N, C-alpha and C positions, 0 to 999 in steps of 0.2 A: 504494500500500500504506500503510495507516494503522497507525502504530506508537506504542505508549505506552511510554516509558522510566520505570521506577520506580527512582530512584537518588538517594541523599541527598548524594553527593559532586558538587558543582557542576562541578568541573574534569573529572571523569570523564564526567559527562553531556554536557558541551560537547564533549569529545573524541569521544564516540560519535556525536553529531549531526553533527559536522564530517566524520567519516569515512564516514558512510553513503553508499552509492551513490545517485545522483540519483533512481532509481526507488523508493527507500525514504524519500524526504524528507518525507512527510507525517507529521511527528513531534510528539508532545506529551510533556511531562515533568512528573512529580510527585516529591515528595521522601520520602514514607514509605508504609508498607503500607496504612494506612487510606485515604489519599488515592487510592492505586491501586485499592482496592476500590470507592470511590465513583465514580471515573472509569469503570471497566468497567461499573458498574451503570447509568450514565447515557448511555454512548456505545458505539458498535461500534468494535472494533479488530481488525485482522488479525493482530497479533502484539504480545506484551508482552515487553520486555527488562527483567528484574527482577534487581536486586542482591540477594544473599542476606542481607547484614547491613544491615538497614534499621531506623530508629527506629520506636517505637510498635508496629508489627507487622512481624516480619521476613519475608524473601522466602518462606520455606517456609510460614509461617502464611498469607500472602497467597494462595499457590497452593492450599493445602488448603481455604481458605474458598471460593475460586472453584470448585474441583472439587466440593466438597460442595453447592454451589448449582447444579450441573449445567452450569456454563459451561466450554466446551471450547476457548476461545481459546488458540492455541499460545503456550507460554511458553518463552523462552530465558533461562535463569538464568546470570548472570555472578558469579563469586566468586573471592576469593583462596584459598578452600579448594578445592583441586583434587584431593585424594586420592580414591581409589576409594570409600572409605566415605562421603565427603561427596557424591560424585556419586550413589551408590546412594540415599542419603537423599533427595536432591532428586528423583530419578526416581520413587521410591516416593510422594513427596508429590504427584506429578502433573505435574512438569516435563517438557517435551518434549525439551529439549536443554540441555546444561550446558557452559559455556565458562569455563575457569580464567583468572584474571587473572595476569599481563598477557597480552593477546592482540593479534594483528595484526588490523587492520581488514579486511584481505582475507579472513581466516578468518571474522570476524563476518558480513560480507556474504554469504559462501558459505553459512554456517549459516542465515541468514535465507532465502536462496533455496531451500535444501533444505527448510526447514519450509513454505515457501509451496507447494512442489510435492507435499508429502506428503499422501496421503489420510488422513483421520482416521477411526480406528475408532469414535469417538464420534459421528460425524455421524448425525443423525436421518433415516435413509433407509429402513430396512427393519425388519421384525419377523422374529424367528427362533423356531423351535420344534423341540424334540427331545422326543419322547414327551409327557409332560404338563408339561414345562418350557417357559415362554414368556419371551422377552426382547423388549421394545419399545424400539428405539433412539431413537424420537421423544420418548417420555415418560420414558425411562431407568428403566423399571420392569421387574422380574422377578417372575414368578409360577410356582409349581408347584402343580398340582392346585387351581388357583384361589386359592391363598394367596400373599399378597405376601411377597417376600423382600427384606430390606434389605441392599444391598451398598455397600461403599465404592467410590469412583471407580475405583481400580485393579482391584478385584475385578470390577467391571462390565466393564472392558476385557478382562480375562482371560477371563471367561465369554463375552463377545462373540466373541473370537477362537476359543475352543474350539468354540462353537456353529457358527461359520462353517466349521469343519473337522470337523463332526460325523461320527462313524464312521471317521475317520482318526486315525492316531497323530501327535501333535505332540511334538517333542523339546523338552528344556529350552532348547537353543540357539535354536530357533524362537520360543519364548515370550520369551526374553530380548531377541531382536532386534525382534519385532513388538509386544510389549506394553510392554517397558521401553526399547526403542530402543538396547540394547547391541549392539555389533558385535564383541564379544569375550566370553570366558568369565570373568567376575569370580569371585573366591572368596567367594561369598555364597550364603546359603540363601533368598534372597528368593522364588524360584519355589516351592520346597517349602513355605515358610511360607504363601504365598498360596493354593496348591493346598489345603493342609490347612484353611484358613479357609473357602475356597469350598465344599469338600466337606461341611464341617459344616453349612453353610447350605442347600445345595441337595439333599443326600441324607439327612441326619439327620432322623428323624421322618417320612420319606416311604417309600412302598412302592417298592422296586427301586433299586439303585444305578446312577447315570448316569455319574459321573466315575470312570474306571478308571485305575489306575497300571499301566503296562506295564513291568515291572521291567527295568531296564537300558536302556530305550529312551525312554520318555516317558509321555505321558498321552493318553487318548482319552475323548471324551464321546459316549456312545451309549446307545440305549434298552436297558433291561434285558431279558434273554431269559428 
């Protein structure tokens, strides 16, 4: 497993490298966000371990740049900011998992293993279609009635999940777990905010509503009747 550590604290980076399980030992390290972007552009990595507070370009900025470029390399963010709001901000930026400092190396290794096993919604494997709405996971493009729709990375993942469950009701808890990787119910309106943005993009100015709110239950993407 090839891992890139983006961490400006030399002692912390050395601690992580020393504590990684032998199967995770193909490790490289850079010290700022721009170096991280450069490395990912020039080489393949199976996982990025990214500190949130980095010089030049912080961890959130690094992840946003990667996701905007369509790169789906799993990112495990480590940070002294462990509050729920900080974790939510990281996950919204496109982080796959978030680990608060200080952490035990056994937990870090377990998180790495979990990310290695996790199927990726963004993998370029299929195309999806609901009515005149099309999503291509290979090119990461979305069209409705032949018109291209620009989506942010998290909006794309949300639509991908909804289209994979087209015609069925998905709950807020399901979306939090499968799109944001939450396994609890945080006090946040992140789902509602993204649903509103997505609805504006895929339904506004088109014939027939596809994204439906099932009051008190969840959401359903289905062809208009």
